[in-house]
C-alpha positions as CSV (number, residue, x, y, z in Angstrom):
1,M,106.7,119.3,95.3
2,P,109.3,116.5,95.0
3,P,110.6,114.9,98.1
4,R,113.8,116.4,99.6
5,W,116.7,114.1,100.0
6,P,118.7,114.9,103.2
7,R,122.1,114.0,101.8
8,K,123.9,114.0,98.5
9,P,122.0,111.6,96.1
10,D,124.0,108.5,95.4
11,R,122.7,105.5,93.5
12,K,124.7,103.2,95.8
13,D,122.6,104.4,98.7
14,P,119.8,101.7,99.2
15,D,117.3,104.2,100.5
16,Y,117.8,106.4,97.5
17,R,117.5,103.5,95.1
18,K,114.3,102.4,96.7
19,L,112.9,106.0,96.5
20,D,114.1,106.4,92.9
21,D,112.5,103.1,91.8
22,R,109.2,104.1,93.4
23,M,109.2,107.5,91.8
24,N,109.9,105.9,88.4
25,F,107.0,103.6,89.0
26,A,104.8,106.6,89.9
27,V,105.8,108.3,86.6
28,H,105.0,105.0,84.7
29,V,101.5,104.9,86.3
30,A,100.9,108.5,85.5
31,I,101.9,108.1,81.8
32,F,99.7,105.0,81.7
33,A,96.7,106.8,83.1
34,V,97.0,109.9,80.9
35,T,97.6,107.9,77.7
36,N,94.9,105.3,78.2
37,S,92.3,107.8,79.5
38,G,92.9,109.9,76.4
39,L,92.7,107.0,74.1
40,W,89.5,105.7,75.6
41,F,88.0,109.2,75.6
42,F,88.5,109.6,71.9
43,H,87.5,106.0,71.3
44,N,84.2,106.7,72.9
45,L,83.8,110.2,71.5
46,Q,84.4,109.1,67.9
47,K,82.6,105.8,68.4
48,A,85.7,104.3,66.8
49,N,86.2,100.6,66.3
50,W,89.7,100.3,67.7
51,E,90.0,96.6,68.3
52,W,93.6,97.0,69.5
53,L,92.8,99.4,72.3
54,P,91.6,96.8,74.9
55,W,94.7,94.7,74.2
56,L,97.0,97.7,74.5
57,T,95.4,98.7,77.9
58,L,95.6,95.1,79.2
59,A,99.2,94.6,78.1
60,W,100.3,97.9,79.5
61,A,98.5,97.1,82.8
62,A,100.2,93.8,83.0
63,I,103.6,95.5,82.5
64,L,102.7,97.9,85.3
65,L,101.8,94.9,87.5
66,V,105.2,93.3,86.8
67,H,106.9,96.6,87.5
68,F,105.1,96.9,90.8
69,I,105.9,93.3,91.8
70,Y,109.5,93.9,91.0
71,I,109.9,97.1,93.1
72,S,107.9,95.8,96.0
73,A,109.0,92.1,96.2
74,I,112.0,91.3,94.0
75,A,114.3,94.3,94.1
76,D,117.1,94.0,96.6
77,Y,117.9,97.3,98.2
78,S,120.4,96.0,100.7
79,T,123.8,97.7,100.9
80,D,125.5,94.6,99.5
81,A,123.6,94.8,96.2
82,T,125.4,96.4,93.2
């Protein structure tokens, strides 16, 4: 069940922006997990020679890491930010 927001959602609200960014990150992680686990499953099942698969997984994981660093350390959720 999604979290309930106690007031009208407004992107100018710093708490709402922070929650929204973290939920977007969670969706990003879920899509990564589902897609990559499926690709690796079929890669192993078919004994395929997909040389691009490790590179895709590593690149996507790196993007996830950058996304996490952004929402946890770089993003400014103060009320003065626009």
